C-alpha positions in Angstrom: 0.1 -0.1 -0.3 1.0 3.7 -0.7 1.4 5.9 2.5 -1.9 7.7 1.2 -3.5 4.3 1.1 -2.2 3.5 4.9 -3.4 6.7 6.1 -6.8 6.1 4.6 -7.0 2.5 6.3 -5.8 3.8 9.5 -8.4 6.7 9.5 -11.2 4.5 8.4 -10.1 1.4 10.9 -10.7 -0.5 7.8 -9.3 -4.4 7.4 -6.2 -5.0 5.7 -4.8 -8.0 4.4 -0.7 -9.2 4.7 0.6 -12.3 3.5 -2.9 -13.7 2.9 -4.2 -13.5 6.5 -6.8 -10.5 7.3 -6.1 -8.1 10.0 -8.7 -6.0 11.7 -6.8 -2.5 11.1 -3.6 -0.6 11.1 -2.5 0.9 14.5 0.7 2.3 13.5 2.7 3.9 10.4 6.4 3.7 11.3 9.5 5.3 9.3 12.7 3.8 10.2 16.3 3.3 8.8 17.8 -0.1 8.8 21.4 -1.1 9.6 22.4 -0.2 6.1 21.0 3.4 6.4 18.0 2.7 4.0 14.8 4.3 4.7 11.7 1.9 5.5 8.2 2.0 6.4 6.1 -0.1 8.6 2.7 -0.7 9.4 1.7 -2.3 12.6 -1.5 -4.5 12.1 -4.1 -5.8 15.1 -5.2 -9.2 14.6 -8.6 -10.0 13.9 -8.9 -10.9 17.8 -7.3 -7.6 18.8 -5.1 -9.2 21.2 -1.8 -8.8 19.3 -0.3 -7.0 16.9 2.5 -7.7 14.2 5.1 -5.0 12.5 5.4 -5.9 8.9 6.7 -3.9 6.0 4.4 -1.7 4.8 4.5 -2.2 1.3 3.4 -5.6 1.7 0.1 -4.7 3.2 -2.6 -4.9 0.5 -6.1 -3.6 1.3 -9.0 -6.1 1.6 -11.2 -6.7 -1.1 -13.9 -4.0 -1.4 -12.1 -1.9 0.9 -10.2 0.1 -1.7 
C-alpha cells in the first residue's frame, strides 16, 4: 500500500491483508532506517481477535477487497 492508502486505512479503521491473512486494522505507521541506512516504512497490524499486533513492511500490506 502507498502512504496515502495506509493513512486512509488507519483513519477509517478498515481491515487489511498481509501474507494472505486479514487483520482488523492498521494501528501504527512507522518510518525508520535499517542498519544499512536505507529508509523503510512499517505498519503495525491488529489481529482479528484484537489481542496482538504484528509489525510488517508497509509495501507488503494490501487493502482488503471491497475496501479500496
